[in-house]
C-alpha positions, -999 to +999 in steps of 0.1 A: -228-743-086-250-723-099-270-723-065-240-710-046-235-681-074-271-673-067-271-673-032-236-649-031-255-624-055-287-625-036-266-619-003-242-593-022-273-575-034-289-576+003-258-559+015-258-535-013-295-525-005-284-523+032-255-498+025-277-477-001-306-475+029-275-465+055-262-439+031-296-426+023-299-421+062-268-403+065-277-379+039-309-372+053-293-366+085-266-341+071-293-325+050-316-319+081-295-289+096-295-275+064-331-275+062-338-263+096-312-232+090-335-225+059-366-222+081-350-201+109-345-160+097-310-150+088-288-140+115-290-101+112-255-087+103-234-074+131-241-039+143-219-011+134-206+012+160-209+046+143-193+066+168-161+043+168-162+044+129-166+086+132-138+085+156-115+066+138-119+088+106-117+120+126-084+107+138-071+100+104-080+133+091-060+152+121-031+131+117-035+140+077-039+178+085-006+173+108+018+155+083+004+182+053+015+211+079+049+196+087+055+186+051+049+223+044+069+235+069+099+216+057+095+226+022+099+258+034+131+248+051+144+234+022+136+266+002+154+285+027+186+265+026+187+263-011+188+301-011+213+304+015+233+282-003+230+300-036+239+331-016+269+317+000+281+301-035+275+337-048+295+355-024+323+328-026+321+333-064+324+372-061+360+365-045+385+373-072+409+348-060+382+320-061+369+329-094+405+325-108+405+291-092+374+281-105+380+292-141+415+271-138+396+245-127+374+248-158+400+253-183+419+220-167+389+195-164+362+211-185+329+224-180+311+211-148+279+190-147+247+212-150+239+206-113+274+220-101+274+250-123+277+286-107+247+309-117+263+343-133+235+367-121+207+368-096+179+362-123+190+324-124+191+325-087+155+331-086+147+307-112+165+278-091+145+288-060+113+285-075+119+248-084 
């Protein structure tokens, strides 16, 4: 029985040696391409097209300028509309009949919110328009 065991161990150890040798060969094969890569020069970085980059930056700058101009025009329109609305409210409130209705409404329902208050004089109109 002892002999059989020894043979099995010897056979097993032989198989183990073969497996180990094959494993080392595989590792060497996989490591060889990376060794070749180290010997060659590193690939140069992709060339950058400066003209294309500058063109894109210029287009973005023009679009930004156009948007800023459009924004300024819209702000001017908003200010003009605020002024027109304030003038309209002032003319409506200058009518005595409307003033009486407004005062009666205030007496019945209380004072309106700050946003809905009608300015009494032009000085307050100028302050509102500057916002």
